[in-house]
N, C-alpha and C positions, 0 to 999 in steps of 0.2 A: 880236571883229572887226565883227559882226553886228550889235549893238547899236550900235558907232558910226557905223556906216555907216546905222542910222535914226535914231540926232539928226543925223547928217549933211545929212539929207533934209528933218529938219525945221527952217521957216524962223521957228518959235517957243520954240525952247531955242537953246542955244550949250552948247559945253563951253569953261569957260576956266578953264586951270592945272589940269585934271584934276577941273574942278566942274561940273554943271549948273547953267546959269542957265538963269531961264525968268521969265516974269511972272506974277505972284500969278495960284492956279489953274488953270494950262496942266496939262495933263491931262500926266500922263506918256506912258500910252500909248493913245494916239491909230489912228484911221482913218488910211489913206493919202490921203484926200479932200486938196482944198484947204484948208477950215476948220481939219482936223484935230480932226474931233470926237472927246472921250473915246468909248474903246470901254465897253460894257455892262461890267457883273461877268461877267454867261454870256458874253459873248464872251471874257474875257481865259481862264474859267475853259476854254471848249473849246479856244482856240489851246494852253495850256500840256498839255491831256490830249492834242491832238496830236503836240508836243512831246517832252511822254512817253515817248509810243507809241514813235515816232521813236528816240529817243535809249536805251530801256532802262530808263525810270525810271517804271512804271506806277501812280504814287499822285503824280502830280506838280499838286499844287493852290497856289493864292495861301496858305492860312494856311501851306504848307509853308515860304515862304519868310518870312515872318514870323518862325514860331516859330523857326528856324534861324540868325536873324539875335539874336535873342534869349539861345536858347543859345551860341553863339559870342561873344556881347558878355559871356554873363557868364562865359563860361569865360578871358579874356580880363582880366579882370579889371574891369571898366567895371562901376561902381556901378550897381545895385538903384535906384536912385534917380533917376540919368539914364535908364536905360530906362524905368523908369516913365513918364517924362517922355516920352518918344520918340514913345513907341507907344501913349501916351494912355490907360495904366489907371489906373482910382479910385484903386486898393490897392495896396500893393505885397504883400498875399495876392496875389495872384490872377498874381505870377513864382514860388510856391511852387514850384509843378510844374516849371517849367523851372529853377531852383534844382538841384532833384531831380534833372532828367536831369544838369546839370554836375557835378553832387557823384561821380553814378553812373561818367558817365564819368573824374573825377581817380581815383577807386575803380581803374576797369579801367587805365590808363594807368599807374600807379601800380603795381599788381601784373604788368604786361608791363612795365617798366625793370625790375623785381626780379629 
């Protein structure tokens, strides 16, 4: 709900049929000033640290979102080639770490179900 409010506040991003629609190079995370300047990496990291401490997630950082998205998509069966393209990895070997995590998750789930 808070994220939807944030995008409704922004006049440079719209949500149409559940999809974010913005001009090219529009920053996703921007300040609340009139120009919607992009937040710096450090600003985002600090905000996540605050949000994490409030919510009890103490190691919340930007890369956690990226790695979670990769792992969840692998678990859903999305092709590693598609994920590689989306996240901009040069090599499929870079995703091997996530595939190991996904395989481990599968094994745990299989043991739990049996």
